[in-house]
N, CA and C atoms as a LAMMPS dump frame, in Angstrom:
ITEM: TIMESTEP
0
ITEM: NUMBER OF ATOMS
408
ITEM: BOX BOUNDS ff ff ff
-5.0000000000000000e+02 5.0000000000000000e+02
-5.0000000000000000e+02 5.0000000000000000e+02
-5.0000000000000000e+02 5.0000000000000000e+02
ITEM: ATOMS id mol type element x y z
1 1 1 N -239.566 114.134 -398.764
2 1 2 C -240.116 115.188 -397.947
3 1 3 C -239.263 115.332 -396.684
4 2 1 N -238.667 116.486 -396.494
5 2 2 C -237.836 116.742 -395.332
6 2 3 C -238.692 117.18 -394.16
7 3 1 N -238.443 116.568 -393.036
8 3 2 C -239.194 116.893 -391.83
9 3 3 C -238.631 118.167 -391.221
10 4 1 N -239.5 119.118 -390.932
11 4 2 C -239.066 120.386 -390.361
12 4 3 C -238.91 120.262 -388.852
13 5 1 N -237.918 120.945 -388.32
14 5 2 C -237.694 120.999 -386.869
15 5 3 C -238.055 122.399 -386.397
16 6 1 N -238.734 122.482 -385.276
17 6 2 C -239.146 123.765 -384.729
18 6 3 C -238.496 123.96 -383.366
19 7 1 N -238.047 125.163 -383.111
20 7 2 C -237.435 125.465 -381.824
21 7 3 C -238.518 125.553 -380.746
22 8 1 N -238.108 125.374 -379.502
23 8 2 C -239.064 125.499 -378.407
24 8 3 C -239.58 126.939 -378.323
25 9 1 N -238.749 127.894 -378.698
26 9 2 C -239.168 129.305 -378.694
27 9 3 C -240.311 129.519 -379.698
28 10 1 N -240.177 128.95 -380.898
29 10 2 C -241.217 129.071 -381.92
30 10 3 C -242.505 128.387 -381.46
31 11 1 N -242.376 127.171 -380.919
32 11 2 C -243.546 126.435 -380.448
33 11 3 C -244.283 127.224 -379.365
34 12 1 N -243.515 127.807 -378.434
35 12 2 C -244.114 128.594 -377.358
36 12 3 C -244.852 129.8 -377.914
37 13 1 N -244.255 130.459 -378.884
38 13 2 C -244.89 131.618 -379.515
39 13 3 C -246.231 131.225 -380.135
40 14 1 N -246.238 130.118 -380.857
41 14 2 C -247.458 129.644 -381.511
42 14 3 C -248.523 129.288 -380.467
43 15 1 N -248.119 128.554 -379.434
44 15 2 C -249.069 128.13 -378.398
45 15 3 C -249.654 129.329 -377.663
46 16 1 N -248.824 130.29 -377.324
47 16 2 C -249.322 131.468 -376.62
48 16 3 C -250.32 132.248 -377.489
49 17 1 N -250.058 132.321 -378.773
50 17 2 C -251.008 132.956 -379.692
51 17 3 C -252.324 132.176 -379.72
52 18 1 N -252.224 130.848 -379.726
53 18 2 C -253.424 130.012 -379.758
54 18 3 C -254.232 130.168 -378.469
55 19 1 N -253.542 130.281 -377.344
56 19 2 C -254.23 130.419 -376.06
57 19 3 C -254.946 131.767 -375.92
58 20 1 N -254.472 132.766 -376.623
59 20 2 C -255.127 134.079 -376.593
60 20 3 C -256.507 134.027 -377.253
61 21 1 N -256.692 133.074 -378.166
62 21 2 C -257.953 132.859 -378.886
63 21 3 C -258.431 134.096 -379.653
64 22 1 N -257.496 134.873 -380.162
65 22 2 C -257.847 136.031 -380.994
66 22 3 C -258.01 135.634 -382.455
67 23 1 N -257.409 134.484 -382.788
68 23 2 C -257.519 133.939 -384.135
69 23 3 C -257.859 132.458 -384.018
70 24 1 N -258.484 131.934 -385.057
71 24 2 C -258.783 130.503 -385.061
72 24 3 C -257.496 129.719 -385.256
73 25 1 N -257.554 128.458 -384.923
74 25 2 C -256.388 127.594 -385.116
75 25 3 C -256.013 127.54 -386.586
76 26 1 N -257.007 127.516 -387.448
77 26 2 C -256.741 127.483 -388.888
78 26 3 C -256.024 128.749 -389.337
79 27 1 N -256.453 129.899 -388.827
80 27 2 C -255.794 131.17 -389.177
81 27 3 C -254.348 131.183 -388.692
82 28 1 N -254.132 130.672 -387.482
83 28 2 C -252.765 130.607 -386.959
84 28 3 C -251.911 129.634 -387.767
85 29 1 N -252.512 128.532 -388.195
86 29 2 C -251.787 127.554 -389.012
87 29 3 C -251.298 128.2 -390.308
88 30 1 N -252.152 128.993 -390.927
89 30 2 C -251.753 129.703 -392.147
90 30 3 C -250.681 130.737 -391.847
91 31 1 N -250.859 131.458 -390.767
92 31 2 C -249.911 132.509 -390.381
93 31 3 C -248.512 131.945 -390.145
94 32 1 N -248.436 130.818 -389.477
95 32 2 C -247.142 130.233 -389.117
96 32 3 C -246.695 129.117 -390.071
97 33 1 N -247.472 128.848 -391.115
98 33 2 C -247.149 127.836 -392.121
99 33 3 C -246.95 126.446 -391.506
100 34 1 N -247.911 126.061 -390.66
101 34 2 C -247.943 124.727 -390.065
102 34 3 C -249.387 124.244 -390.087
103 35 1 N -249.613 122.997 -389.69
104 35 2 C -250.978 122.469 -389.689
105 35 3 C -251.683 122.822 -388.386
106 36 1 N -252.992 122.882 -388.442
107 36 2 C -253.769 123.134 -387.23
108 36 3 C -253.613 121.967 -386.253
109 37 1 N -253.433 120.764 -386.781
110 37 2 C -253.202 119.592 -385.933
111 37 3 C -251.924 119.787 -385.114
112 38 1 N -250.899 120.326 -385.741
113 38 2 C -249.629 120.581 -385.05
114 38 3 C -249.845 121.574 -383.9
115 39 1 N -250.596 122.627 -384.159
116 39 2 C -250.879 123.623 -383.123
117 39 3 C -251.623 122.975 -381.957
118 40 1 N -252.623 122.165 -382.258
119 40 2 C -253.39 121.5 -381.202
120 40 3 C -252.517 120.56 -380.371
121 41 1 N -251.6 119.857 -381.014
122 41 2 C -250.701 118.96 -380.294
123 41 3 C -249.781 119.752 -379.362
124 42 1 N -249.185 120.825 -379.874
125 42 2 C -248.292 121.649 -379.056
126 42 3 C -249.054 122.29 -377.895
127 43 1 N -250.257 122.745 -378.164
128 43 2 C -251.067 123.392 -377.127
129 43 3 C -251.396 122.396 -376.012
130 44 1 N -251.809 121.197 -376.391
131 44 2 C -252.144 120.165 -375.406
132 44 3 C -250.903 119.784 -374.597
133 45 1 N -249.762 119.652 -375.263
134 45 2 C -248.521 119.315 -374.569
135 45 3 C -248.136 120.432 -373.593
136 46 1 N -248.235 121.667 -374.042
137 46 2 C -247.916 122.833 -373.216
138 46 3 C -248.781 122.853 -371.959
139 47 1 N -250.077 122.67 -372.133
140 47 2 C -251 122.726 -371.001
141 47 3 C -250.81 121.544 -370.048
142 48 1 N -250.517 120.374 -370.591
143 48 2 C -250.341 119.201 -369.724
144 48 3 C -249.078 119.3 -368.874
145 49 1 N -248.11 120.08 -369.325
146 49 2 C -246.858 120.229 -368.59
147 49 3 C -246.787 121.538 -367.803
148 50 1 N -247.841 122.357 -367.847
149 50 2 C -247.826 123.677 -367.219
150 50 3 C -247.571 123.615 -365.72
151 51 1 N -248.132 122.643 -365.035
152 51 2 C -247.948 122.532 -363.589
153 51 3 C -246.491 122.317 -363.209
154 52 1 N -245.725 121.693 -364.096
155 52 2 C -244.319 121.405 -363.804
156 52 3 C -243.509 122.685 -363.582
157 53 1 N -243.953 123.794 -364.134
158 53 2 C -243.254 125.066 -363.961
159 53 3 C -243.17 125.428 -362.477
160 54 1 N -244.173 125.063 -361.72
161 54 2 C -244.243 125.43 -360.319
162 54 3 C -243.77 124.32 -359.376
163 55 1 N -243.246 123.229 -359.936
164 55 2 C -242.8 122.104 -359.121
165 55 3 C -241.344 122.217 -358.695
166 56 1 N -240.729 123.351 -358.861
167 56 2 C -239.346 123.602 -358.446
168 56 3 C -238.375 122.584 -359.032
169 57 1 N -238.599 122.181 -360.29
170 57 2 C -237.662 121.304 -360.982
171 57 3 C -237.69 119.85 -360.581
172 58 1 N -238.674 119.409 -359.824
173 58 2 C -238.736 118.008 -359.439
174 58 3 C -239.461 117.216 -360.507
175 59 1 N -238.755 116.291 -361.119
176 59 2 C -239.375 115.405 -362.103
177 59 3 C -238.983 113.975 -361.77
178 60 1 N -239.847 113.078 -362.084
179 60 2 C -239.542 111.667 -361.833
180 60 3 C -239.148 111 -363.137
181 61 1 N -238.461 109.895 -363.017
182 61 2 C -238.07 109.128 -364.203
183 61 3 C -239.304 108.679 -364.981
184 62 1 N -240.375 108.293 -364.238
185 62 2 C -241.588 107.83 -364.903
186 62 3 C -242.224 108.946 -365.725
187 63 1 N -242.283 110.156 -365.183
188 63 2 C -242.91 111.242 -365.937
189 63 3 C -242.055 111.637 -367.131
190 64 1 N -240.716 111.547 -366.985
191 64 2 C -239.843 111.829 -368.123
192 64 3 C -240.05 110.788 -369.216
193 65 1 N -240.179 109.534 -368.828
194 65 2 C -240.399 108.454 -369.779
195 65 3 C -241.756 108.612 -370.463
196 66 1 N -242.782 108.939 -369.691
197 66 2 C -244.114 109.141 -370.255
198 66 3 C -244.103 110.306 -371.232
199 67 1 N -243.422 111.379 -370.876
200 67 2 C -243.337 112.541 -371.768
201 67 3 C -242.599 112.184 -373.049
202 68 1 N -241.562 111.355 -372.942
203 68 2 C -240.815 110.934 -374.123
204 68 3 C -241.684 110.079 -375.045
205 69 1 N -242.458 109.175 -374.453
206 69 2 C -243.361 108.335 -375.251
207 69 3 C -244.401 109.205 -375.947
208 70 1 N -244.975 110.123 -375.201
209 70 2 C -245.965 111.034 -375.769
210 70 3 C -245.362 111.833 -376.921
211 71 1 N -244.153 112.306 -376.734
212 71 2 C -243.474 113.079 -377.769
213 71 3 C -243.242 112.245 -379.029
214 72 1 N -242.851 110.988 -378.851
215 72 2 C -242.646 110.104 -380.002
216 72 3 C -243.942 109.893 -380.776
217 73 1 N -245.037 109.682 -380.042
218 73 2 C -246.333 109.489 -380.693
219 73 3 C -246.731 110.76 -381.442
220 74 1 N -246.553 111.913 -380.793
221 74 2 C -246.899 113.183 -381.427
222 74 3 C -246.106 113.389 -382.706
223 75 1 N -244.795 113.161 -382.643
224 75 2 C -243.948 113.344 -383.815
225 75 3 C -244.384 112.43 -384.961
226 76 1 N -244.697 111.175 -384.629
227 76 2 C -245.149 110.237 -385.659
228 76 3 C -246.478 110.686 -386.262
229 77 1 N -247.383 111.197 -385.42
230 77 2 C -248.682 111.673 -385.912
231 77 3 C -248.521 112.88 -386.817
232 78 1 N -247.621 113.763 -386.459
233 78 2 C -247.38 114.95 -387.28
234 78 3 C -246.784 114.558 -388.618
235 79 1 N -245.825 113.638 -388.567
236 79 2 C -245.15 113.23 -389.803
237 79 3 C -246.066 112.442 -390.734
238 80 1 N -246.84 111.52 -390.184
239 80 2 C -247.638 110.62 -391.026
240 80 3 C -249.11 111.008 -391.12
241 81 1 N -249.599 111.849 -390.234
242 81 2 C -250.976 112.325 -390.192
243 81 3 C -252.006 111.208 -390.422
244 82 1 N -252.014 110.224 -389.513
245 82 2 C -252.974 109.119 -389.66
246 82 3 C -254.389 109.568 -389.331
247 83 1 N -255.363 108.867 -389.902
248 83 2 C -256.763 109.157 -389.588
249 83 3 C -257.166 108.493 -388.279
250 84 1 N -256.53 107.346 -387.955
251 84 2 C -256.757 106.671 -386.684
252 84 3 C -255.463 105.97 -386.298
253 85 1 N -255.368 105.597 -385.025
254 85 2 C -254.117 105.074 -384.515
255 85 3 C -254.379 103.948 -383.524
256 86 1 N -253.55 102.902 -383.573
257 86 2 C -253.573 101.849 -382.557
258 86 3 C -252.234 101.888 -381.847
259 87 1 N -252.272 101.961 -380.534
260 87 2 C -251.079 102.095 -379.701
261 87 3 C -250.969 100.848 -378.842
262 88 1 N -250.014 99.962 -379.162
263 88 2 C -249.834 98.698 -378.447
264 88 3 C -248.666 98.826 -377.484
265 89 1 N -248.919 98.583 -376.196
266 89 2 C -247.875 98.686 -375.18
267 89 3 C -248 97.556 -374.175
268 90 1 N -246.993 97.463 -373.324
269 90 2 C -247.147 96.593 -372.164
270 90 3 C -247.866 97.419 -371.096
271 91 1 N -248.099 96.864 -369.951
272 91 2 C -248.847 97.565 -368.911
273 91 3 C -247.988 98.424 -368.005
274 92 1 N -246.76 98.744 -368.427
275 92 2 C -245.854 99.521 -367.595
276 92 3 C -246.358 100.924 -367.317
277 93 1 N -245.917 101.482 -366.196
278 93 2 C -246.393 102.805 -365.786
279 93 3 C -245.974 103.906 -366.75
280 94 1 N -244.915 103.672 -367.533
281 94 2 C -244.529 104.672 -368.518
282 94 3 C -245.501 104.728 -369.696
283 95 1 N -246.299 103.672 -369.865
284 95 2 C -247.27 103.607 -370.962
285 95 3 C -248.703 103.834 -370.503
286 96 1 N -248.986 103.532 -369.255
287 96 2 C -250.336 103.652 -368.72
288 96 3 C -250.292 104.705 -367.611
289 97 1 N -250.52 105.956 -367.995
290 97 2 C -250.452 107.067 -367.054
291 97 3 C -251.249 108.233 -367.616
292 98 1 N -251.384 109.279 -366.843
293 98 2 C -252.238 110.399 -367.262
294 98 3 C -251.667 111.161 -368.451
295 99 1 N -250.358 111.281 -368.554
296 99 2 C -249.758 112.021 -369.668
297 99 3 C -250.088 111.347 -370.992
298 100 1 N -249.817 110.062 -371.063
299 100 2 C -250.091 109.306 -372.292
300 100 3 C -251.595 109.185 -372.518
301 101 1 N -252.346 108.91 -371.454
302 101 2 C -253.805 108.754 -371.576
303 101 3 C -254.481 110.03 -372.073
304 102 1 N -254.072 111.179 -371.541
305 102 2 C -254.655 112.454 -371.991
306 102 3 C -254.427 112.657 -373.477
307 103 1 N -253.234 112.322 -373.942
308 103 2 C -252.934 112.471 -375.365
309 103 3 C -253.762 111.491 -376.2
310 104 1 N -253.815 110.244 -375.761
311 104 2 C -254.538 109.211 -376.508
312 104 3 C -256.035 109.511 -376.559
313 105 1 N -256.581 110.057 -375.488
314 105 2 C -258.018 110.345 -375.43
315 105 3 C -258.408 111.673 -376.058
316 106 1 N -257.461 112.367 -376.646
317 106 2 C -257.771 113.642 -377.297
318 106 3 C -258.599 113.397 -378.556
319 107 1 N -259.387 114.38 -378.954
320 107 2 C -260.27 114.203 -380.105
321 107 3 C -259.583 114.334 -381.466
322 108 1 N -258.307 114.735 -381.498
323 108 2 C -257.646 114.997 -382.779
324 108 3 C -257.508 113.754 -383.651
325 109 1 N -257.021 112.671 -383.061
326 109 2 C -256.838 111.424 -383.808
327 109 3 C -257.46 110.3 -382.988
328 110 1 N -258.466 109.614 -383.518
329 110 2 C -259.047 108.493 -382.776
330 110 3 C -257.971 107.436 -382.519
331 111 1 N -257.731 107.127 -381.249
332 111 2 C -256.652 106.224 -380.879
333 111 3 C -257.169 105.13 -379.963
334 112 1 N -256.762 103.916 -380.252
335 112 2 C -257.1 102.782 -379.407
336 112 3 C -255.819 102.313 -378.73
337 113 1 N -255.809 102.33 -377.396
338 113 2 C -254.651 101.872 -376.625
339 113 3 C -254.871 100.403 -376.28
340 114 1 N -254.02 99.555 -376.811
341 114 2 C -254.105 98.116 -376.569
342 114 3 C -252.969 97.734 -375.628
343 115 1 N -253.313 97.126 -374.494
344 115 2 C -252.313 96.723 -373.51
345 115 3 C -252.089 95.217 -373.636
346 116 1 N -250.837 94.841 -373.877
347 116 2 C -250.482 93.432 -374.039
348 116 3 C -250.794 92.654 -372.766
349 117 1 N -251.228 91.424 -372.925
350 117 2 C -251.614 90.521 -371.854
351 117 3 C -252.888 90.949 -371.134
352 118 1 N -253.457 92.07 -371.527
353 118 2 C -254.746 92.491 -370.973
354 118 3 C -255.771 92.52 -372.106
355 119 1 N -255.472 93.306 -373.137
356 119 2 C -256.375 93.428 -374.275
357 119 3 C -256 92.47 -375.402
358 120 1 N -254.771 91.989 -375.381
359 120 2 C -254.282 91.102 -376.431
360 120 3 C -253.575 89.927 -375.756
361 121 1 N -254.105 88.743 -375.923
362 121 2 C -253.575 87.57 -375.239
363 121 3 C -252.2 87.188 -375.781
364 122 1 N -252.032 87.232 -377.084
365 122 2 C -250.785 86.8 -377.698
366 122 3 C -249.88 87.999 -377.953
367 123 1 N -248.795 88.072 -377.192
368 123 2 C -247.798 89.119 -377.404
369 123 3 C -246.485 88.63 -376.821
370 124 1 N -245.446 89.43 -376.99
371 124 2 C -244.152 89.008 -376.473
372 124 3 C -243.892 89.524 -375.054
373 125 1 N -244.92 90.045 -374.38
374 125 2 C -244.736 90.578 -373.029
375 125 3 C -244.232 89.527 -372.05
376 126 1 N -244.72 88.301 -372.173
377 126 2 C -244.272 87.246 -371.258
378 126 3 C -242.792 86.944 -371.495
379 127 1 N -242.382 86.915 -372.75
380 127 2 C -240.976 86.661 -373.079
381 127 3 C -240.113 87.793 -372.552
382 128 1 N -240.572 89.029 -372.736
383 128 2 C -239.84 90.195 -372.229
384 128 3 C -239.687 90.122 -370.715
385 129 1 N -240.724 89.694 -370.009
386 129 2 C -240.661 89.58 -368.55
387 129 3 C -239.625 88.547 -368.129
388 130 1 N -239.576 87.432 -368.828
389 130 2 C -238.587 86.396 -368.52
390 130 3 C -237.186 86.918 -368.79
391 131 1 N -236.99 87.59 -369.92
392 131 2 C -235.67 88.162 -370.246
393 131 3 C -235.229 89.17 -369.199
394 132 1 N -236.145 89.996 -368.726
395 132 2 C -235.822 90.992 -367.711
396 132 3 C -235.386 90.308 -366.416
397 133 1 N -236.093 89.235 -366.065
398 133 2 C -235.75 88.48 -364.849
399 133 3 C -234.36 87.857 -364.97
400 134 1 N -234.053 87.323 -366.12
401 134 2 C -232.746 86.686 -366.344
402 134 3 C -231.636 87.729 -366.279
403 135 1 N -231.853 88.898 -366.861
404 135 2 C -230.841 89.955 -366.884
405 135 3 C -230.511 90.458 -365.487
406 136 1 N -231.511 90.549 -364.654
407 136 2 C -231.297 91.156 -363.332
408 136 3 C -231.208 90.06 -362.346
């Protein structure tokens, strides 16, 4: 099964149609030959980043990292379409923030966010911390 790539122009067109609410998500999914889950993911991503349009191009490394993580999770969900998801991370700000949290708390896919050394005692987070200290 070949994974389809969609242009940002196509995604924007679909999201804007969805925001008009003239058709149901299911109708739009049929019209554009994609899943309704895909439309909901793009719509949520579009809305969560809408404020950035007015920020005069100021972005932080943390928000870029959070957006990248969110994008990876979205792509994996679209490709594999899981019924539920467990997301295991360290407690870093790129993993524990509003961008990632909003996506994880969405109703589309039940997701449990497990933070190493907080929710799970045994993980490699301590080893990673030592390695980071040695490197720097």
